[in-house]
VEXKOLTI-889189 format. One record per atom (N, C-alpha, C): residue number from 0; residue in three letters; atom name; x, y, z. Coordinates in steps of 0.1 Angstrom, whole numbers. Example, Ala and Ser with C-alpha at 12.3 -4.5 7.8 and 13.67 -1.06 7.14 Angstrom:
+-----+--------+-------+-------+-------+-------+
| num | residu | atome |  east | north |    up |
+-----+--------+-------+-------+-------+-------+
|   0 |    ALA |     N |   132 |   -57 |    78 |
|   0 |    ALA |    CA |   123 |   -45 |    78 |
|   0 |    ALA |     C |   132 |   -33 |    78 |
|   1 |    SER |     N |   128 |   -22 |    71 |
|   1 |    SER |    CA |   137 |   -11 |    71 |
|   1 |    SER |     C |   129 |     0 |    79 |
+-----+--------+-------+-------+-------+-------+
This chain:
+-----+--------+-------+-------+-------+-------+
| num | residu | atome |  east | north |    up |
+-----+--------+-------+-------+-------+-------+
|   0 |    UNK |     N |   -95 |    51 |  -155 |
|   0 |    UNK |    CA |   -91 |    45 |  -142 |
|   0 |    UNK |     C |   -89 |    33 |  -141 |
|   1 |    UNK |     N |   -79 |    25 |  -141 |
|   1 |    UNK |    CA |   -75 |    15 |  -136 |
|   1 |    UNK |     C |   -79 |     5 |  -127 |
|   2 |    UNK |     N |   -92 |    -8 |  -124 |
|   2 |    UNK |    CA |   -97 |   -13 |  -115 |
|   2 |    UNK |     C |   -87 |   -17 |  -109 |
|   3 |    UNK |     N |   -83 |   -16 |   -96 |
|   3 |    UNK |    CA |   -82 |   -26 |   -88 |
|   3 |    UNK |     C |   -87 |   -32 |   -80 |
|   4 |    UNK |     N |   -82 |   -47 |   -85 |
|   4 |    UNK |    CA |   -88 |   -57 |   -72 |
|   4 |    UNK |     C |   -76 |   -69 |   -72 |
|   5 |    UNK |     N |   -78 |   -78 |   -59 |
|   5 |    UNK |    CA |   -65 |   -82 |   -57 |
|   5 |    UNK |     C |   -73 |   -99 |   -62 |
|   6 |    UNK |     N |   -53 |  -103 |   -72 |
|   6 |    UNK |    CA |   -53 |  -119 |   -74 |
|   6 |    UNK |     C |   -40 |  -122 |   -60 |
|   7 |    UNK |     N |   -42 |  -138 |   -68 |
|   7 |    UNK |    CA |   -34 |  -145 |   -61 |
|   7 |    UNK |     C |   -22 |  -142 |   -61 |
|   8 |    UNK |     N |   -17 |  -139 |   -78 |
|   8 |    UNK |    CA |   -11 |  -138 |   -80 |
|   8 |    UNK |     C |     1 |  -122 |   -71 |
|   9 |    UNK |     N |    -6 |  -114 |   -65 |
|   9 |    UNK |    CA |    -6 |  -104 |   -59 |
|   9 |    UNK |     C |     3 |  -101 |   -41 |
|  10 |    UNK |     N |     3 |  -124 |   -41 |
|  10 |    UNK |    CA |     3 |  -128 |   -29 |
|  10 |    UNK |     C |    23 |  -125 |   -24 |
|  11 |    UNK |     N |    29 |  -121 |   -16 |
|  11 |    UNK |    CA |    36 |  -118 |   -11 |
|  11 |    UNK |     C |    44 |  -133 |    -3 |
|  12 |    UNK |     N |    37 |  -144 |     2 |
|  12 |    UNK |    CA |    39 |  -151 |     6 |
|  12 |    UNK |     C |    39 |  -144 |    17 |
|  13 |    UNK |     N |    39 |  -144 |    27 |
|  13 |    UNK |    CA |    38 |  -128 |    36 |
|  13 |    UNK |     C |    22 |  -129 |    41 |
|  14 |    UNK |     N |    16 |  -135 |    59 |
|  14 |    UNK |    CA |    -2 |  -141 |    61 |
|  14 |    UNK |     C |    -1 |  -128 |    63 |
|  15 |    UNK |     N |    11 |  -119 |    69 |
|  15 |    UNK |    CA |     5 |  -110 |    72 |
|  15 |    UNK |     C |     4 |   -98 |    71 |
|  16 |    UNK |     N |     9 |   -98 |    57 |
|  16 |    UNK |    CA |    19 |   -89 |    46 |
|  16 |    UNK |     C |    -1 |   -82 |    35 |
|  17 |    UNK |     N |     3 |  -100 |    26 |
|  17 |    UNK |    CA |    -7 |  -103 |    20 |
|  17 |    UNK |     C |   -22 |   -98 |    30 |
|  18 |    UNK |     N |   -26 |   -97 |    35 |
|  18 |    UNK |    CA |   -35 |   -91 |    49 |
|  18 |    UNK |     C |   -40 |   -86 |    42 |
|  19 |    UNK |     N |   -25 |   -78 |    50 |
|  19 |    UNK |    CA |   -28 |   -54 |    49 |
|  19 |    UNK |     C |   -26 |   -54 |    35 |
|  20 |    UNK |     N |   -23 |   -59 |    26 |
|  20 |    UNK |    CA |   -25 |   -57 |    12 |
|  20 |    UNK |     C |   -40 |   -62 |     9 |
|  21 |    UNK |     N |   -44 |   -62 |    12 |
|  21 |    UNK |    CA |   -57 |   -71 |    11 |
|  21 |    UNK |     C |   -67 |   -66 |    13 |
|  22 |    UNK |     N |   -65 |   -58 |    32 |
|  22 |    UNK |    CA |   -80 |   -49 |    32 |
|  22 |    UNK |     C |   -76 |   -30 |    24 |
|  23 |    UNK |     N |   -57 |   -30 |    22 |
|  23 |    UNK |    CA |   -52 |   -17 |    13 |
|  23 |    UNK |     C |   -61 |   -11 |    -3 |
|  24 |    UNK |     N |   -57 |   -31 |   -12 |
|  24 |    UNK |    CA |   -63 |   -28 |   -20 |
|  24 |    UNK |     C |   -84 |   -26 |   -16 |
|  25 |    UNK |     N |   -88 |   -33 |   -15 |
|  25 |    UNK |    CA |  -101 |   -33 |   -10 |
|  25 |    UNK |     C |  -105 |   -14 |    -9 |
|  26 |    UNK |     N |  -100 |    -7 |    -2 |
|  26 |    UNK |    CA |  -110 |     3 |     4 |
|  26 |    UNK |     C |   -97 |    11 |    -4 |
|  27 |    UNK |     N |   -84 |    13 |   -11 |
|  27 |    UNK |    CA |   -80 |    19 |   -20 |
|  27 |    UNK |     C |   -93 |    15 |   -37 |
|  28 |    UNK |     N |  -102 |     7 |   -36 |
|  28 |    UNK |    CA |  -109 |     3 |   -47 |
|  28 |    UNK |     C |  -125 |    10 |   -45 |
|  29 |    UNK |     N |  -126 |     9 |   -33 |
|  29 |    UNK |    CA |  -138 |    20 |   -35 |
|  29 |    UNK |     C |  -134 |    31 |   -27 |
|  30 |    UNK |     N |  -125 |    35 |   -31 |
|  30 |    UNK |    CA |  -122 |    50 |   -30 |
|  30 |    UNK |     C |  -126 |    56 |   -45 |
|  31 |    UNK |     N |  -113 |    48 |   -51 |
|  31 |    UNK |    CA |  -116 |    55 |   -60 |
|  31 |    UNK |     C |  -131 |    54 |   -68 |
|  32 |    UNK |     N |  -140 |    48 |   -67 |
|  32 |    UNK |    CA |  -156 |    49 |   -70 |
|  32 |    UNK |     C |  -163 |    51 |   -61 |
|  33 |    UNK |     N |  -156 |    63 |   -45 |
|  33 |    UNK |    CA |  -166 |    68 |   -42 |
|  33 |    UNK |     C |  -170 |    83 |   -48 |
|  34 |    UNK |     N |  -185 |    81 |   -44 |
|  34 |    UNK |    CA |  -191 |    95 |   -39 |
|  34 |    UNK |     C |  -188 |   107 |   -31 |
|  35 |    UNK |     N |  -192 |   117 |   -40 |
|  35 |    UNK |    CA |  -183 |   129 |   -33 |
|  35 |    UNK |     C |  -188 |   133 |   -20 |
|  36 |    UNK |     N |  -195 |   123 |   -15 |
|  36 |    UNK |    CA |  -206 |   123 |     3 |
|  36 |    UNK |     C |  -192 |   116 |     6 |
|  37 |    UNK |     N |  -187 |   107 |    -2 |
|  37 |    UNK |    CA |  -178 |    99 |     8 |
|  37 |    UNK |     C |  -167 |    94 |     6 |
|  38 |    UNK |     N |  -161 |   105 |     2 |
|  38 |    UNK |    CA |  -147 |   114 |    -2 |
|  38 |    UNK |     C |  -136 |   110 |    13 |
|  39 |    UNK |     N |  -143 |   119 |     5 |
|  39 |    UNK |    CA |  -135 |   128 |    21 |
|  39 |    UNK |     C |  -128 |   119 |    37 |
|  40 |    UNK |     N |  -146 |   111 |    44 |
|  40 |    UNK |    CA |  -141 |   102 |    54 |
|  40 |    UNK |     C |  -133 |    89 |    47 |
|  41 |    UNK |     N |  -134 |    90 |    30 |
|  41 |    UNK |    CA |  -130 |    78 |    32 |
|  41 |    UNK |     C |  -113 |    75 |    30 |
|  42 |    UNK |     N |  -105 |    86 |    23 |
|  42 |    UNK |    CA |   -95 |    91 |    17 |
|  42 |    UNK |     C |   -89 |    93 |    37 |
|  43 |    UNK |     N |   -95 |   101 |    49 |
|  43 |    UNK |    CA |   -85 |    97 |    59 |
|  43 |    UNK |     C |   -89 |    87 |    67 |
|  44 |    UNK |     N |   -97 |    82 |    60 |
|  44 |    UNK |    CA |   -97 |    63 |    65 |
|  44 |    UNK |     C |   -89 |    50 |    59 |
|  45 |    UNK |     N |   -82 |    59 |    46 |
|  45 |    UNK |    CA |   -74 |    55 |    39 |
|  45 |    UNK |     C |   -60 |    54 |    39 |
|  46 |    UNK |     N |   -55 |    68 |    53 |
|  46 |    UNK |    CA |   -42 |    78 |    54 |
|  46 |    UNK |     C |   -38 |    69 |    65 |
|  47 |    UNK |     N |   -53 |    64 |    69 |
|  47 |    UNK |    CA |   -46 |    61 |    83 |
|  47 |    UNK |     C |   -47 |    45 |    82 |
|  48 |    UNK |     N |   -53 |    37 |    76 |
|  48 |    UNK |    CA |   -50 |    24 |    74 |
|  48 |    UNK |     C |   -34 |    22 |    67 |
|  49 |    UNK |     N |   -31 |    38 |    55 |
|  49 |    UNK |    CA |   -18 |    36 |    53 |
|  49 |    UNK |     C |    -8 |    31 |    64 |
|  50 |    UNK |     N |    -8 |    45 |    65 |
|  50 |    UNK |    CA |    -2 |    46 |    81 |
|  50 |    UNK |     C |     5 |    38 |    87 |
|  51 |    UNK |     N |    -9 |    31 |    92 |
|  51 |    UNK |    CA |    -6 |    18 |   105 |
|  51 |    UNK |     C |     2 |    11 |    98 |
|  52 |    UNK |     N |    -2 |     6 |    86 |
|  52 |    UNK |    CA |     4 |    -6 |    75 |
|  52 |    UNK |     C |    22 |     3 |    72 |
|  53 |    UNK |     N |    14 |     8 |    66 |
|  53 |    UNK |    CA |    37 |    15 |    69 |
|  53 |    UNK |     C |    42 |     5 |    78 |
|  54 |    UNK |     N |    37 |    22 |    91 |
|  54 |    UNK |    CA |    47 |    10 |   106 |
|  54 |    UNK |     C |    45 |     1 |   114 |
|  55 |    UNK |     N |    39 |   -12 |   106 |
|  55 |    UNK |    CA |    40 |   -16 |   109 |
|  55 |    UNK |     C |    44 |   -29 |   100 |
|  56 |    UNK |     N |    50 |   -26 |    90 |
|  56 |    UNK |    CA |    66 |   -33 |    79 |
|  56 |    UNK |     C |    72 |   -25 |    82 |
|  57 |    UNK |     N |    80 |   -11 |    88 |
|  57 |    UNK |    CA |    90 |    -4 |    88 |
|  57 |    UNK |     C |    97 |   -11 |   102 |
|  58 |    UNK |     N |    80 |   -17 |   114 |
|  58 |    UNK |    CA |    89 |   -21 |   126 |
|  58 |    UNK |     C |   100 |   -39 |   121 |
|  59 |    UNK |     N |    91 |   -48 |   118 |
|  59 |    UNK |    CA |    97 |   -61 |   101 |
|  59 |    UNK |     C |   107 |   -59 |   100 |
|  60 |    UNK |     N |   106 |   -42 |    94 |
|  60 |    UNK |    CA |   120 |   -42 |    86 |
|  60 |    UNK |     C |   133 |   -40 |   100 |
|  61 |    UNK |     N |   128 |   -33 |   106 |
|  61 |    UNK |    CA |   142 |   -31 |   116 |
|  61 |    UNK |     C |   142 |   -40 |   129 |
|  62 |    UNK |     N |   140 |   -49 |   128 |
|  62 |    UNK |    CA |   131 |   -61 |   138 |
|  62 |    UNK |     C |   145 |   -75 |   132 |
|  63 |    UNK |     N |   144 |   -69 |   118 |
|  63 |    UNK |    CA |   151 |   -86 |   114 |
|  63 |    UNK |     C |   166 |   -73 |   100 |
|  64 |    UNK |     N |   168 |   -62 |   102 |
|  64 |    UNK |    CA |   183 |   -54 |   102 |
|  64 |    UNK |     C |   181 |   -52 |    89 |
|  65 |    UNK |     N |   167 |   -50 |    81 |
|  65 |    UNK |    CA |   164 |   -50 |    68 |
|  65 |    UNK |     C |   177 |   -45 |    62 |
|  66 |    UNK |     N |   184 |   -47 |    54 |
|  66 |    UNK |    CA |   191 |   -31 |    47 |
|  66 |    UNK |     C |   182 |   -26 |    34 |
|  67 |    UNK |     N |   173 |   -28 |    31 |
|  67 |    UNK |    CA |   174 |   -16 |    22 |
|  67 |    UNK |     C |   158 |   -11 |    31 |
|  68 |    UNK |     N |   158 |   -10 |    43 |
|  68 |    UNK |    CA |   149 |     2 |    49 |
|  68 |    UNK |     C |   143 |    14 |    45 |
|  69 |    UNK |     N |   160 |    17 |    48 |
|  69 |    UNK |    CA |   156 |    32 |    41 |
|  69 |    UNK |     C |   151 |    37 |    27 |
|  70 |    UNK |     N |   156 |    31 |    17 |
|  70 |    UNK |    CA |   149 |    30 |    11 |
|  70 |    UNK |     C |   135 |    27 |     8 |
|  71 |    UNK |     N |   129 |    18 |    13 |
|  71 |    UNK |    CA |   110 |    17 |    10 |
|  71 |    UNK |     C |   114 |    22 |    26 |
|  72 |    UNK |     N |   114 |    30 |    37 |
|  72 |    UNK |    CA |   108 |    36 |    44 |
|  72 |    UNK |     C |   113 |    57 |    33 |
|  73 |    UNK |     N |   116 |    58 |    19 |
|  73 |    UNK |    CA |   114 |    69 |    13 |
|  73 |    UNK |     C |   104 |    67 |     8 |
|  74 |    UNK |     N |   100 |    56 |     3 |
|  74 |    UNK |    CA |    86 |    52 |    -7 |
|  74 |    UNK |     C |    77 |    55 |     1 |
|  75 |    UNK |     N |    74 |    47 |     9 |
|  75 |    UNK |    CA |    66 |    53 |    24 |
|  75 |    UNK |     C |    61 |    62 |    24 |
|  76 |    UNK |     N |    73 |    72 |    29 |
|  76 |    UNK |    CA |    73 |    89 |    31 |
|  76 |    UNK |     C |    65 |    94 |    18 |
|  77 |    UNK |     N |    67 |    94 |     9 |
|  77 |    UNK |    CA |    66 |    95 |   -10 |
|  77 |    UNK |     C |    56 |   102 |    -9 |
|  78 |    UNK |     N |    49 |    87 |   -12 |
|  78 |    UNK |    CA |    31 |    83 |    -8 |
|  78 |    UNK |     C |    26 |    90 |     7 |
|  79 |    UNK |     N |    33 |    92 |    13 |
|  79 |    UNK |    CA |    21 |    99 |    24 |
|  79 |    UNK |     C |    27 |   111 |    23 |
|  80 |    UNK |     N |    26 |   116 |    19 |
|  80 |    UNK |    CA |    38 |   131 |    18 |
|  80 |    UNK |     C |    22 |   136 |     6 |
|  81 |    UNK |     N |    25 |   126 |    -5 |
|  81 |    UNK |    CA |    15 |   129 |   -17 |
|  81 |    UNK |     C |     0 |   128 |    -9 |
|  82 |    UNK |     N |    -3 |   123 |    -3 |
|  82 |    UNK |    CA |   -16 |   121 |     8 |
|  82 |    UNK |     C |   -17 |   130 |    12 |
|  83 |    UNK |     N |    -5 |   138 |    25 |
|  83 |    UNK |    CA |   -13 |   148 |    33 |
|  83 |    UNK |     C |   -10 |   159 |    30 |
|  84 |    UNK |     N |    -3 |   157 |    14 |
|  84 |    UNK |    CA |    -6 |   171 |     6 |
|  84 |    UNK |     C |   -22 |   183 |    -2 |
|  85 |    UNK |     N |   -23 |   169 |    -3 |
|  85 |    UNK |    CA |   -37 |   166 |    -4 |
|  85 |    UNK |     C |   -54 |   172 |     1 |
|  86 |    UNK |     N |   -52 |   173 |    17 |
|  86 |    UNK |    CA |   -59 |   170 |    26 |
|  86 |    UNK |     C |   -67 |   181 |    35 |
|  87 |    UNK |     N |   -56 |   188 |    32 |
|  87 |    UNK |    CA |   -62 |   209 |    34 |
|  87 |    UNK |     C |   -68 |   215 |    22 |
|  88 |    UNK |     N |   -77 |   207 |    11 |
|  88 |    UNK |    CA |   -79 |   210 |    -3 |
|  88 |    UNK |     C |   -95 |   203 |     6 |
|  89 |    UNK |     N |   -90 |   185 |    10 |
|  89 |    UNK |    CA |   -98 |   177 |     3 |
|  89 |    UNK |     C |  -116 |   186 |    23 |
|  90 |    UNK |     N |  -101 |   194 |    23 |
|  90 |    UNK |    CA |  -110 |   200 |    37 |
|  90 |    UNK |     C |  -120 |   212 |    38 |
|  91 |    UNK |     N |  -110 |   215 |    29 |
|  91 |    UNK |    CA |  -125 |   226 |    18 |
|  91 |    UNK |     C |  -130 |   226 |    13 |
|  92 |    UNK |     N |  -134 |   215 |     6 |
|  92 |    UNK |    CA |  -151 |   207 |    -2 |
|  92 |    UNK |     C |  -138 |   200 |   -15 |
|  93 |    UNK |     N |  -125 |   205 |   -19 |
|  93 |    UNK |    CA |  -127 |   201 |   -28 |
|  93 |    UNK |     C |  -119 |   192 |   -35 |
|  94 |    UNK |     N |  -119 |   178 |   -40 |
|  94 |    UNK |    CA |  -115 |   167 |   -42 |
|  94 |    UNK |     C |  -109 |   161 |   -56 |
|  95 |    UNK |     N |  -103 |   169 |   -67 |
|  95 |    UNK |    CA |   -99 |   170 |   -74 |
|  95 |    UNK |     C |   -87 |   170 |   -78 |
|  96 |    UNK |     N |   -75 |   175 |   -62 |
|  96 |    UNK |    CA |   -62 |   171 |   -66 |
|  96 |    UNK |     C |   -55 |   155 |   -62 |
|  97 |    UNK |     N |   -72 |   149 |   -48 |
|  97 |    UNK |    CA |   -73 |   145 |   -38 |
|  97 |    UNK |     C |   -73 |   128 |   -46 |
|  98 |    UNK |     N |   -82 |   129 |   -58 |
|  98 |    UNK |    CA |   -86 |   122 |   -66 |
|  98 |    UNK |     C |   -79 |   118 |   -76 |
|  99 |    UNK |     N |   -74 |   126 |   -81 |
|  99 |    UNK |    CA |   -55 |   120 |   -88 |
|  99 |    UNK |     C |   -41 |   119 |   -85 |
| 100 |    UNK |     N |   -45 |   117 |   -69 |
| 100 |    UNK |    CA |   -36 |   115 |   -63 |
| 100 |    UNK |     C |   -39 |    98 |   -63 |
| 101 |    UNK |     N |   -47 |    99 |   -60 |
| 101 |    UNK |    CA |   -61 |    75 |   -52 |
| 101 |    UNK |     C |   -57 |    75 |   -68 |
| 102 |    UNK |     N |   -60 |    83 |   -77 |
| 102 |    UNK |    CA |   -62 |    74 |   -90 |
| 102 |    UNK |     C |   -45 |    67 |   -93 |
| 103 |    UNK |     N |   -37 |    74 |   -88 |
| 103 |    UNK |    CA |   -21 |    68 |   -88 |
| 103 |    UNK |     C |   -15 |    59 |   -85 |
| 104 |    UNK |     N |   -26 |    57 |   -65 |
| 104 |    UNK |    CA |   -18 |    47 |   -62 |
| 104 |    UNK |     C |   -17 |    31 |   -71 |
| 105 |    UNK |     N |   -31 |    34 |   -76 |
| 105 |    UNK |    CA |   -24 |    20 |   -75 |
| 105 |    UNK |     C |   -14 |    11 |   -85 |
| 106 |    UNK |     N |   -10 |    22 |   -94 |
| 106 |    UNK |    CA |    -1 |    18 |   -97 |
| 106 |    UNK |     C |    15 |    17 |   -91 |
| 107 |    UNK |     N |    16 |    30 |   -86 |
| 107 |    UNK |    CA |    31 |    28 |   -72 |
| 107 |    UNK |     C |    26 |    21 |   -65 |
| 108 |    UNK |     N |    13 |     9 |   -61 |
| 108 |    UNK |    CA |    10 |    -3 |   -53 |
| 108 |    UNK |     C |    16 |   -13 |   -55 |
| 109 |    UNK |     N |    17 |   -16 |   -67 |
| 109 |    UNK |    CA |    21 |   -28 |   -79 |
| 109 |    UNK |     C |    33 |   -23 |   -81 |
| 110 |    UNK |     N |    40 |   -17 |   -86 |
| 110 |    UNK |    CA |    52 |   -10 |   -84 |
| 110 |    UNK |     C |    62 |   -17 |   -68 |
| 111 |    UNK |     N |    57 |   -13 |   -61 |
| 111 |    UNK |    CA |    65 |   -16 |   -45 |
| 111 |    UNK |     C |    55 |   -26 |   -40 |
| 112 |    UNK |     N |    48 |   -36 |   -41 |
| 112 |    UNK |    CA |    52 |   -47 |   -43 |
| 112 |    UNK |     C |    53 |   -57 |   -50 |
| 113 |    UNK |     N |    50 |   -52 |   -60 |
| 113 |    UNK |    CA |    68 |   -64 |   -73 |
| 113 |    UNK |     C |    84 |   -60 |   -69 |
| 114 |    UNK |     N |    83 |   -50 |   -64 |
| 114 |    UNK |    CA |    98 |   -48 |   -55 |
| 114 |    UNK |     C |   101 |   -47 |   -46 |
| 115 |    UNK |     N |   102 |   -39 |   -42 |
| 115 |    UNK |    CA |   100 |   -34 |   -23 |
| 115 |    UNK |     C |    87 |   -46 |   -11 |
| 116 |    UNK |     N |    84 |   -47 |   -18 |
| 116 |    UNK |    CA |    76 |   -58 |    -5 |
| 116 |    UNK |     C |    78 |   -70 |   -12 |
| 117 |    UNK |     N |    80 |   -75 |   -22 |
| 117 |    UNK |    CA |    84 |   -90 |   -24 |
| 117 |    UNK |     C |   107 |   -95 |   -19 |
| 118 |    UNK |     N |   105 |   -84 |   -16 |
| 118 |    UNK |    CA |   124 |   -80 |   -10 |
| 118 |    UNK |     C |   122 |   -85 |    -3 |
| 119 |    UNK |     N |   116 |   -70 |    11 |
| 119 |    UNK |    CA |   111 |   -75 |    27 |
| 119 |    UNK |     C |    96 |   -95 |    27 |
| 120 |    UNK |     N |    95 |   -98 |    16 |
| 120 |    UNK |    CA |    89 |  -115 |    23 |
| 120 |    UNK |     C |    99 |  -117 |    20 |
| 121 |    UNK |     N |   109 |  -120 |    14 |
| 121 |    UNK |    CA |   123 |  -130 |    15 |
| 121 |    UNK |     C |   132 |  -127 |    21 |
| 122 |    UNK |     N |   132 |  -117 |    24 |
| 122 |    UNK |    CA |   143 |  -113 |    41 |
| 122 |    UNK |     C |   135 |  -120 |    49 |
| 123 |    UNK |     N |   117 |  -114 |    60 |
| 123 |    UNK |    CA |   113 |  -123 |    61 |
| 123 |    UNK |     C |   110 |  -138 |    65 |
| 124 |    UNK |     N |   114 |  -143 |    53 |
| 124 |    UNK |    CA |   119 |  -157 |    51 |
| 124 |    UNK |     C |   125 |  -161 |    59 |
| 125 |    UNK |     N |   143 |  -150 |    50 |
| 125 |    UNK |    CA |   154 |  -159 |    51 |
| 125 |    UNK |     C |   154 |  -158 |    71 |
| 126 |    UNK |     N |   146 |  -148 |    79 |
| 126 |    UNK |    CA |   147 |  -143 |    91 |
| 126 |    UNK |     C |   137 |  -157 |   100 |
| 127 |    UNK |     N |   134 |  -163 |    92 |
| 127 |    UNK |    CA |   127 |  -176 |   103 |
| 127 |    UNK |     C |   116 |  -166 |   109 |
| 128 |    UNK |     N |   106 |  -154 |    97 |
| 128 |    UNK |    CA |    93 |  -148 |    99 |
| 128 |    UNK |     C |    82 |  -164 |    88 |
| 129 |    UNK |     N |    74 |  -165 |    94 |
| 129 |    UNK |    CA |    61 |  -174 |    90 |
| 129 |    UNK |     C |    55 |  -163 |    75 |
| 130 |    UNK |     N |    66 |  -176 |    62 |
| 130 |    UNK |    CA |    63 |  -174 |    49 |
| 130 |    UNK |     C |    55 |  -181 |    43 |
| 131 |    UNK |     N |    52 |  -179 |    29 |
| 131 |    UNK |    CA |    48 |  -196 |    21 |
| 131 |    UNK |     C |    60 |  -187 |     6 |
| 132 |    UNK |     N |    69 |  -194 |     9 |
| 132 |    UNK |    CA |    81 |  -187 |     0 |
| 132 |    UNK |     C |    70 |  -192 |   -16 |
| 133 |    UNK |     N |    71 |  -199 |   -20 |
| 133 |    UNK |    CA |    60 |  -210 |   -26 |
| 133 |    UNK |     C |    45 |  -199 |   -37 |
| 134 |    UNK |     N |    43 |  -196 |   -27 |
| 134 |    UNK |    CA |    37 |  -183 |   -32 |
| 134 |    UNK |     C |    37 |  -168 |   -44 |
| 135 |    UNK |     N |    55 |  -165 |   -28 |
| 135 |    UNK |    CA |    57 |  -156 |   -37 |
| 135 |    UNK |     C |    54 |  -157 |   -48 |
| 136 |    UNK |     N |    49 |  -143 |   -58 |
| 136 |    UNK |    CA |    45 |  -137 |   -73 |
| 136 |    UNK |     C |    47 |  -126 |   -74 |
| 137 |    UNK |     N |    50 |  -119 |   -82 |
| 137 |    UNK |    CA |    54 |  -110 |   -92 |
| 137 |    UNK |     C |    43 |  -105 |  -100 |
| 138 |    UNK |     N |    33 |   -93 |   -91 |
| 138 |    UNK |    CA |    24 |   -86 |   -96 |
| 138 |    UNK |     C |    26 |   -82 |  -110 |
| 139 |    UNK |     N |    22 |   -89 |  -117 |
| 139 |    UNK |    CA |    19 |   -79 |  -130 |
| 139 |    UNK |     C |    13 |   -73 |  -142 |
| 140 |    UNK |     N |    -2 |   -69 |  -139 |
| 140 |    UNK |    CA |    -7 |   -69 |  -140 |
| 140 |    UNK |     C |   -19 |   -66 |  -135 |
| 141 |    UNK |     N |   -25 |   -52 |  -137 |
| 141 |    UNK |    CA |   -41 |   -49 |  -124 |
| 141 |    UNK |     C |   -56 |   -57 |  -134 |
| 142 |    UNK |     N |   -67 |   -57 |  -130 |
| 142 |    UNK |    CA |   -76 |   -63 |  -131 |
| 142 |    UNK |     C |   -85 |   -52 |  -141 |
+-----+--------+-------+-------+-------+-------+
């Protein structure tokens, strides 16, 4: 399992998006090492945070009529589906499948940020939203 740590290379140049991503990275890093007794509550908190962040991102995409909205939304739905799929197991006290999903999230998250979210950041900048295009980089590694 690789550790996920926020780094400046992960910046999209959009302060609100970067703040949401930083919080998500911190919550995900905590959950990756959470003891059994904390895992379920942490998973439910992570799911709620991801759902809120995805809604906010999708609202921004709708506002600017983002051409990649559908594919971006499909990626969000895929991740949420995987997370929701393991909830019944966690509710029954079985966390193994959920831990496997959580272990895969950093790879997905970095790929999503370096493709879909960077494209969104550029589109937001072009639409006049507060962004810092010089801060936009493509994340390539996990620390």
